[in-house]
Each structure stands twice: as C-alpha cells, then as structure tokens.
C-alpha positions in Angstrom: 96.5 144.4 82.9 96.0 143.9 79.2 92.9 144.7 77.3 91.0 141.8 75.8 92.3 142.7 72.4 95.9 142.9 73.6 95.5 139.6 75.5 94.2 137.9 72.4 97.1 139.2 70.3 99.6 138.2 73.0 98.1 134.6 73.1 98.3 134.5 69.3 101.9 135.5 69.2 102.7 133.1 72.0 101.0 130.2 70.2 102.9 131.0 67.0 106.2 131.2 68.8 105.5 127.9 70.6 104.8 126.2 67.3 107.7 127.7 65.5 110.4 127.1 68.2 109.4 124.5 70.8 112.9 124.1 72.1 112.9 127.8 73.2 109.7 127.3 75.1 111.0 124.2 76.7 114.0 126.1 78.0 111.8 128.9 79.4 109.5 126.4 81.1 112.5 124.6 82.7 113.9 127.8 84.0 110.6 128.9 85.5 110.2 125.5 87.2 113.8 125.7 88.6 113.1 129.2 90.0 109.9 128.1 91.6 111.6 125.1 93.1 114.4 127.2 94.6 111.8 129.5 96.2 109.9 126.6 97.7 113.1 125.1 99.0 114.1 128.4 100.6 110.7 128.8 102.1 110.8 125.3 103.6 114.3 126.0 105.1 113.2 129.3 106.6 110.0 127.7 108.1 112.0 124.8 109.6 114.5 127.3 111.0 111.7 129.3 112.6 110.0 126.2 114.1 111.9 126.3 117.5 111.0 130.0 118.0 107.4 129.3 117.0 107.2 126.4 119.5 108.6 128.6 122.3 106.4 131.6 121.5 103.1 129.9 120.4 103.3 126.7 122.5 103.9 123.1 122.0 100.7 122.4 120.1 101.3 125.1 117.5 104.9 123.8 117.2 103.7 120.3 116.7 101.1 121.3 114.1 103.7 123.3 112.2 106.2 120.4 112.4 103.5 118.1 110.9 102.7 120.5 108.1 106.4 121.0 107.3 107.0 117.3 107.3 104.2 116.8 104.8 105.6 119.6 102.8 109.1 117.9 102.7 107.5 114.6 101.8 105.5 116.1 98.9 108.6 118.1 97.7 110.6 114.9 97.7 107.9 112.9 96.0 107.5 115.4 93.2 111.1 116.6 93.1 111.3 116.1 89.3 108.5 118.6 88.8 110.3 121.3 90.8 113.8 120.8 89.6 
C-alpha cells in the first residue's frame, strides 16, 4: 500500500504520461480489457462444465438456479462483448 504522498506522486506521473502519450495508455487499457474478458470467459466455461455435477450433488433446484444465473451471464457477456474484447 502506498502512502498518501506516494499515491499523489503516482497519480501525478500517471496523469502526465496519459497526457503526453495517449496511444500508449489506449494499448494498456485494451490489453487489460482483453485479459479480463478471457478470465470471464474461462470462468463461464468452468461453471457451465460443473453444472451437471452441481445438479447431481445439490439437487435439481440448485442446478436450475445455477443454469438461470449462467444463462443471464452469457446473455450479458454477449450483449457487452465489445467491452470485454
């Protein structure tokens, strides 16, 4: 954790870099979004793969609730796919 003074300096340096080289910051932001999107996609796939086991172990109601939540997740990821990719 940075001290308040170090945090202030870091924010000042970041702001100056952002103003002096906006293309660099755009590339960094795009990479972070792509990484986050890959993790979300991997998590979604793992959860879908575990759905049958969860249904067997926890019961049909838990499986149905999980399936509904995962379906909403897939719909939202598809709807906002440009934000994640």
